[in-house]
C-alpha positions in Angstrom: -10.6 -1.6 -17.5 -11.0 -1.2 -13.7 -7.8 0.5 -12.9 -6.9 2.2 -9.5 -4.1 4.8 -9.9 -1.9 5.4 -6.6 -0.2 8.7 -6.8 2.7 10.2 -4.8 3.5 13.8 -4.7 0.8 14.3 -7.5 2.4 11.9 -10.0 1.2 8.4 -10.8 3.2 5.7 -9.1 1.1 2.5 -9.2 -1.5 1.2 -11.4 -3.6 -1.5 -9.8 -5.9 -3.7 -11.9 -7.8 -7.0 -11.5 -5.7 -10.1 -12.2 -7.7 -11.2 -15.2 -7.1 -7.9 -16.8 -3.4 -8.2 -16.0 -3.3 -11.5 -17.5 -5.0 -10.2 -20.7 -2.5 -7.4 -21.0 0.4 -9.9 -20.9 -1.2 -12.0 -23.4 -1.7 -8.9 -25.7 1.9 -8.1 -25.3 2.9 -11.6 -26.3 4.2 -12.6 -22.8 2.8 -16.1 -22.2 4.7 -17.2 -19.3 3.1 -17.0 -15.8 5.0 -14.7 -13.5 7.1 -16.5 -11.0 6.3 -16.0 -7.3 9.1 -14.6 -5.3 10.6 -16.8 -2.7 9.4 -16.0 0.9 11.9 -13.8 2.4 13.0 -14.4 5.9 12.0 -11.7 8.3 14.6 -9.2 8.8 16.1 -8.6 12.2 16.4 -5.0 13.0 18.2 -3.1 15.8 14.8 -1.7 17.0 12.2 -4.5 16.8 9.4 -2.3 18.2 7.7 -0.7 15.1 4.4 1.0 15.2 1.5 -1.1 14.1 -1.4 -0.3 11.9 -3.5 0.3 15.3 -1.3 3.5 15.7 -2.1 4.8 12.2 -4.4 7.4 13.3 -2.0 8.8 15.9 0.8 8.7 13.5 -1.2 10.7 10.9 -2.5 13.2 13.4 1.0 13.6 14.9 2.2 14.7 11.5 -0.7 17.0 11.1 -2.1 15.2 8.0 -5.8 15.4 7.5 -7.5 11.9 6.8 -8.7 13.2 3.4 -5.2 14.4 2.4 -3.6 11.1 3.3 -6.2 9.0 1.6 -6.0 11.1 -1.5 -2.1 10.8 -1.6 -2.3 7.0 -1.0 -5.0 6.6 -3.7 -7.8 5.3 -1.4 -11.0 6.8 -0.2 -11.2 8.6 3.2 -13.8 6.1 4.4 -11.6 3.2 3.5 -8.6 4.9 5.4 -11.0 5.4 8.3 -11.8 1.7 8.4 -8.1 0.9 8.2 -7.5 3.1 11.2 -10.4 1.7 13.3 -9.1 -1.9 12.5 -12.2 -2.9 10.3 -10.0 -3.4 7.3 -6.5 -4.6 6.8 -4.7 -2.9 3.8 -2.9 -4.8 1.2 0.9 -4.6 0.7 0.7 -1.8 -1.8 -1.4 0.5 0.3 0.8 -0.3 3.4 3.8 0.7 1.4 2.2 3.9 0.4 1.1 4.6 4.0 4.7 3.8 5.2 6.2 6.2 2.6 3.9 9.1 3.4 4.2 8.5 7.2 8.0 7.5 7.1 7.4 4.2 8.9 10.0 1.8 7.4 8.8 -1.3 9.1 5.4 -1.4 7.2 7.4 -1.5 3.8 8.8 -4.9 4.6 5.5 -6.6 5.7 3.5 -8.6 3.1 
């Protein structure tokens, strides 16, 4: 299996695997129904609508004194991939945004999908 483990504080938090392997696991567990898609949630209105964007990721990380290697390891991605996210070359998926938000205490990124 091609599984990516995302850890937080040294403990496994998420396991990411290809969709076909996930479906095979469901079938092996005797779960035959397809997972329902959650309804699209309306965008939350906040008191402070100005939230830092991913373009500010590098300055947020550096402002907290976190090395790119340390943040990447904690989030469960490679330092080179994190560098591509910071430079705008790549957009992270929702799970990576949630992990980055957690580590950098940026609540707005947790709600984006």
